[in-house]
N, C-alpha and C positions, 0 to 999 in steps of 0.2 A: 632427795626428798621431795616423793611423789606429789604433793601440795603445789611445788615452783609451776608446774606446767600448765596448771588451771589460768584459762582466760575468761575476760567479761563478755555474754553472751554475743554484743553489740560487734566485738572482736572480730575482724575477719580478714584473710589475708588480701593484700589487694589484687590480685591476679585470680585468671579465671581457675574453676576446678578440671581436674585432671583425669579423663575415662581410665579406668581402671585397665581395658584394653590395650591400652596405649603404653600402661606400666607392666605390662607381659608382655609386649611387642620389644622391649628392649633383651639386646641378647644376653649383652652382658653383665646382667642380674637372671638370669636361666633363673626366674620363679615360674611355678608352675600352679595354675589354680585345679584344684584335687576335690574342692565340695563348692554346694554354691548355686547360684543363678549363673545364666550366662555373664560373663566380665562387660559384654558392651553397652551394657543399660546401668552401668555403676560408675559414678562421678567419686573422685578424691581430693578432698580441698587441704587436709594436710596429712599428715604423718605423726605418730604419736607409741613412742614405747613405753610399756606396763607390766613390771610383773606382779603385779598387784591381782587379787582375788577374785575383785570386786572392780572394775576399776569407772564403773559407773560416775562416781561424783566427778572425775576426772578427765570428763567427755564432754567435747561441745557439740559433738556431731560431725558427720562426714568424714569421719579418720580413717586412714589406713591403720590401725592398733598392730603392731609387734609386738610379739615375745616369745620367749625361749622355752617357756613352759616351767622356770623355775618356781613357780606357782602353785603348779601343781604337786599333790600331796600323795609320798612316797605310796599310800595305799587306795587307790581310785576302782576300788569291786566294783562299785556300783556307776552307773552313767550322771548321776542326779549329780553331780560337783561339775560336769561339761555342760550340761545340758541346763543350767544355773548361770553359769559364767558366760556362756555364750546369747541366753535369753537377755543377759542384762547389758550387754553389747548394744545387742540392736535395741533395747528398749533408748538407749544413750543414744541411738541416731549414727550408731557406725557403719561405716560405710563398709569396710572389708576388715578379715584380720590374717596378719600372717603370721607364722608359724616356724620360727628359724630350729632346723634342725642342730644339734650338733653343739656345743658341746654337753648338754644337759639330756638331750633327746635322741635317738639314732634315726627315727622314725616319728611320724606326727601322728600321736594318741585317735585309734583307732574309734573311740568314741567322741575324740574331739570334732572329727569327718563327720560322724552321726549326724551331732547335735547340731554342728553349721547346715547341715543339707539338709535337716527338719526345720529350721529355725528360717532357711533362706538366708544365711549369710555368707558371701564369698571365702572361701578358706586358700587363700597360699602357701605354699610350701616354698622357705627362702635355703637353696643350700648352701653348705655348712661355707664355700667363698665368699659368698655377701653378705658384705656386712649389712646391718641395720640405718650406719649412714649412711652407705650408700646406695641405700634404697630410697632412704630422705633425698639427699641432692638430686635423686633421677628424676623424685615426685617435684621437687623446684625447678630443675631444670625444663622440664615438660611445661609446668606453667608460666618460666619464661618466653619459651616459645610460643607459649597459648596466648601471653599477654601480647607479645609484639603481634602477630599475626591478627590479632582482633584492633590491636589501635590502626592497624594496616586499614583493615576493613573498616575499621570508622570511618579513615582518612578518605578512601577512595568515594565513600558513600555520602562524607559531606558535600566533596567534589559535583558529585554527578547532579547529589541534588540542588547544588547550588545553580549549577549549567542549567537544569531542569525547568528553575525559578524562570531564568531569563527568557523562554521560550516564548512565543507569541501567547499561546494559553498554557500560563504559569502553571493555574492550580489543577488542572487536568495531567499536568508534565509531571508534578510533585509528587501526585500519588500514584500516578504508576511504576514513576523510581522509587518509592517507598516499596510498595509494593513486590515491587522485581527487588528488592535488595532485601526484604525479608523472607520473601517466600511465602505472601501469603495475601489478604486482602485490607486497602486503606481506603477511608471512607472520610468524606467531610459532612457534617451533620450543622443545618444553620439555626437558628439561634432558639427556632419552633420544633425544635427536635425531627425535623426532615430530612430525609439523605440529598443533597446539593449537590454532591458529585461521588466517585467512584471507582477503583481500579484494583486490578485482579480477579483471584475466580474466587466468586461464588459462594460463600459457605451455605452449610442446609437452613432452614428455616430459623429452627432452633439456636442455630450460632448468631443468627444477623437480626435476631429478636433480642435476645442476649446480648449484641454488643449496644440496639438503640435503648437498652435501657442502664445501661452501665455507661452509657453519656452522660445521661440524666445527670447522675453523681455531681458532675463537676460543671454543669451549665447552671448559672445563675437560675434564682427565685425560680429553680423548678424542685420537686421533690422527688429523686431520684433512689430507683433500688438497686442491687447489683442483680446478678442473671437467676439467683435463689430462689431471688424477693425478699430475699433477709435484708434490710438496710444494715450498709457497716460505716462507722467512722473512722476519726484519729489522722491519721496519715495520708489516707484515701487509697492506699498498698490492697487491695482487699485479700490477698492470697501470699505477700510476702513473708517469707522467712527471716525471720530474724538474724543478722550474720552474714546479711547481705552486702559486701563491697560499694562503699560510696560510690553514688551515680550509676549504677548499675541495679540497684532495686527490682526492677521489673524482671532481669534473668534469675528466671526460682531455680534455688537449692536444694533439694529432696533431702529433708534430716536436718541441713544446716543448722545451728544456734534454737531447735526447739524439740522437747522433744512430745510423745505420745502425752495426753491427757493436758497440755497446755497449750493453747491452736491461736498460734499467732494471727492478729488481727480482726477477732472475734469480738462481734459488739457487747457493748454490756447492755444493762437495761435498758438504760436512759436515752438508749442509740434507736428506737422503736421508728424517729420523726424521721431519721436522714440528717446529717447535717445542716446546720444552721449555714443562710446563705456567707453571714460571714467569717464561719470556720471551714467553709466548701473545700477540698480539694482541689488542685492544679492538675492532679491525674489521679487515675488509680485503675486498678487492674479486676481481671477475675479468672476463672478458667471454666468452660463448658462443654461436656462431650470433648474432651482431648483435645479442643482450641484452645490455644492462650489471649487472650482479648484485656487490650488495653486505651485508656481515653487520654486526652489530651487539652483541655481547655485553652483554646486560642485568646491571644490579646487581653487586651485591659480588659475583659467582660461584655464585650458584645454579645455573646453565647456560642459564637463557631467553636464544634467542638470538635478534634483529630479521632478518630476511630481506630484501630489496629485488629485484627484477627489471624494468627497466626499456628499452624498445625505444632509449633513447636518454637522453644525461646532458644537463643543463643547468646553467647553474653558478646554486649555492644549494640543489640535490640535496642533498648533502652534509649540510649546513645543519640545512636539514627535516626527513631522516631522523634526525640527532642527536637533534632535538628530539622526538621522537618515540620515539627509543629513551629520554631520558629520564623520558619520562610512564609509559612501558611499564614501564619499571624500578619508577619506584615505585607501579605498580598489581600486578606480580607480587612485588614484596619482600617479603620474610616480615617480617609485624609483630611486634616480640617486645613479649609482653606479659612477658618473664621472658628468660633467657640460650637458645639452643639447651641449652645441655647440662644448665640446669635442668629444661627441658621433657620433656628424654630420657632424664633422672633420674625424672622423676616417671613417667611411662610405663612404666618397668622396675619402679618398685614397684609401681604399682598391678597389675599383669600377676603380680604373684611375690604378691599377697594383700595389698598394706597398702591401709587403707583410705581413702578420697577425703580426709577432714579431714586427712590425715597429709600427701599430697603436697600439696594446694590453698595452701599457701605456695611450692611450689616455681612455681606456673606464675602467680602476681601477684597471691594475694589473698587473704581469707579468707570473703569475702560475694560472692556470684557473680550475677548475673540468664543466665537461659537466654533468649534471643530465636530466632525461629523466624519465618523469611523465605522469601516465596514473590515471586518476580517476575509483575509485571502482564505478562497475555498468557498463549498456552496454550503456549510453550514451558519447557522444563525449565531450569535455568541450568546451567553447563559449569562444571567448577572453576577460570578464569579468573575468569568474575564470583561467583564465591562466594569467592575470595579476596581479590578489590576489595569485597567486603563487609563480609568481615570487617577487613579497612583501615580503611573508612569510618566499623565500629563499634570502633574499636581493639584489635581482637584478632584472634590468629591459630591461635585455638583454632575449628575451623570445621568442620563436616560435612556435605557436600552430601549430603543422602540423598533421592535420587529428586525428587522436584518440591520440595522444602523443603528448603534450608539452617537447621541450627542452626550456632550461636554461643553460644560460652561467655563472656561478659565481666564484668569485675570490677564489683563494684555501684559504683563509684567513675567510670565512665565511663556516663552517662546516656544512652542510645540515644535519638535523634532522628527522626523521620520522612524517607527516603530517597528522592528519587524513582526510579521506577521499580520499585519494592518496598512489599509490602504485609507488615507487621511484628509480631508479637505477643511482649510480653514477659511475664517470670514476674515476680513478687516478689523482692525480695533476699531471698537465702538461704547458709544455711550449705552446706558438700559433702555433710554427709551426707542434705540435702533437696533435693541435685542431680534425681533422679527425681520427686520431686512438681514443682518448678519446671518441668520438663520439658512434664509433661503442663498444669500451666497455662498454659504459651506455648503448646502446641499449639490451646488453648480459644481463647486469646485470639486466635493466629490465624484460626478459622475463625470467631471473629466479628465479627473486622476485616474480615475478606474479606468475610462479608454483609451488615454495614453499609455497606462500599466507606469502611472507613476506612483512613488509611495507616498508621497506628500503634496499637493497645490495646494499654493494662497493665494483667495483675492485681491489681487492687488491694482486697485483703482490708481487711474492716475491721469493727469489733463489732457484733453484732446477736443477736438473740434466740436464735438458735442457739445461740450460744455459751453460752448459760444451760444446754442440757442437757450431761450430764459426757459426754465424747466417746465411753466406751464403750456406753452407753445408745443415742447417738445411732447408731451403727454398727448394733449388734443390731437397733434398729427398721428403719434402712433398708435390712439384707438382707432381713430377714423381708417388709418392705413390696413392693422390688422384684423378690423371687427370683423370679417368673415369668418375668421380661425378661431376667435379670440372666446367665443361660444363653444367651442373643442377642447375644453384641458389638455387634453392626449396631442392633441395635433400642434398647439403653441408650444409645448415642451417638446415634443419630438423637432419642430423647425428650430428650434432654440439651440440644441443640443448639434442638430444637424450642420448648421451654417457654423457653432463653434468648433467642430471638431471639421472644418474645411468640405461640409462634401462627403466627409468618409461613410458609407453604409455599414460598415462590420464596425467602426469604433460608436458609432451612435449607438448599435445595436447593444454594445457591452454596457454603454453607459445607462442605456434606459433597460437592460437584462429582457428585450423581447429577441425574435426573431429577422436579422435581417432585412426578411420579406415584408416584415410590417412595418420597418424602417420607410422602405420604398413607396410602398402603399400608401403612408402616411403624406411624406412630401410631395407625391401623388396628386393627393384631395389636399392639399393645402397648394400649390400651384392652380390647381382649377376653381379651388374657391376663390383666390385671390387674383386670377384672369392675370398671369404672368408669367414669365419665363425664368425659371431660379437658376439657371446654368447661367444666366447673366449676373456680371460681379458689380452692374452698379445698383442691380434690384438685389442683390443679397445684400449686400453696403446700406441698402438703406432700408430694407427687413430688421437687419442686427441691430441697425440705430433705434427701431421702433420699437424691438423686445426689450431694449435697454430702458424705457418708459412705460412696462406694461407690466 
């Protein structure tokens, strides 16, 4: 009975569609296209056999419909029958028509060829030796192979994206790898809608603007419109055809699961204000100027959004983009060393005059490390990279100040070397000594850069200088260094030069100046101090003094 072949619109094969050209390439089938548009642009989702004069009620869309022409009346003097027959298949969303020659018809009726040509429906001639079951088996074999290839592609992409996330610049690396895998553009939008980072070929201005507008659809507390200006609601998939297989909603399948006059995802009258924050979708898609757009909300409502624009959609694209969205959520998410409310309370108390030691427990500890970090290379760290650094160190208390990122880390979280970064770490201190620890971390970073050490810790230990009372040591240091302390650049240069055993090159690297500048400053120090800096006793005394200023 014909009705046994009907399926609900939500049902779809858990496999990718098959290119009609791939089916024609199967030599054992000997199929031949005799009418309709080129097969390269047509995909088949399943095979259905019917001898009904009107197969429309029994089609879901995307089928290769097979018939032997049993339903054709013996007297078909006019072309009306074939025109009506083909138009109904097209209206149902059929992908192609296969006509089996013999035993009913020796050739494909000429009127059927002309009707398929007129309606743009690919028409295949199925030779006598090829059974309809053989055609269906070939389609499912191709689907199985496509599914295997898709799984392999997704697995390789997952590994590639995970590797990118472990790089020193994880967010740009993930975006670059995603853009390469999808062959398009990948963008990270901030909570305010600004583009923070991007990778891949820049699309045209219309597509770029449409992607930014689409991102607003999934951002919390923002009124968003898709690219055509018409807000849409519901699942968040703005142009998904129903009947796409689970997990691949964004891989569009033409005609599958819907018919003209019943547009999927079209907004109802109540959707003009966009989705409410409570019902805001986690992802959305649209198509603009031939470009396929998709956006994904990152994290737990912090407002970051991943946007993707590609010239085409392929099975697996949605899964690959979803993996990237998860990784970016981890990289951009806030790493809590206490609750957000506690950190806000700590900030307010500091601004209102509370001492640091009073608010430190709200931040997650009583003893702290100050870490100064600088990325390898010449580029300054961006806010996203700084956030990722804080996540790696286990703290959300991050200050990207120029070329150096400062991180306040609870002392129980021991920093480790990080690829792509040079770190200077202070001694563990109480909040009252945070300024001193900041200085220690800065000096440790300068020495680490000069010695090309990934991580250097400030390590105080008992010394002869500890035998001198602090007050007397400070007074002596101020008197000895008075000629140079009025010039901070000279003081810091002398300190770095002595700490690096008089190396001109390393001191220049530590201070980010030319080696000739170091020579000039040290010569100026020697002149102002009226001493011989080549004398080891002089160097020792100056080093002792510099530790107390």
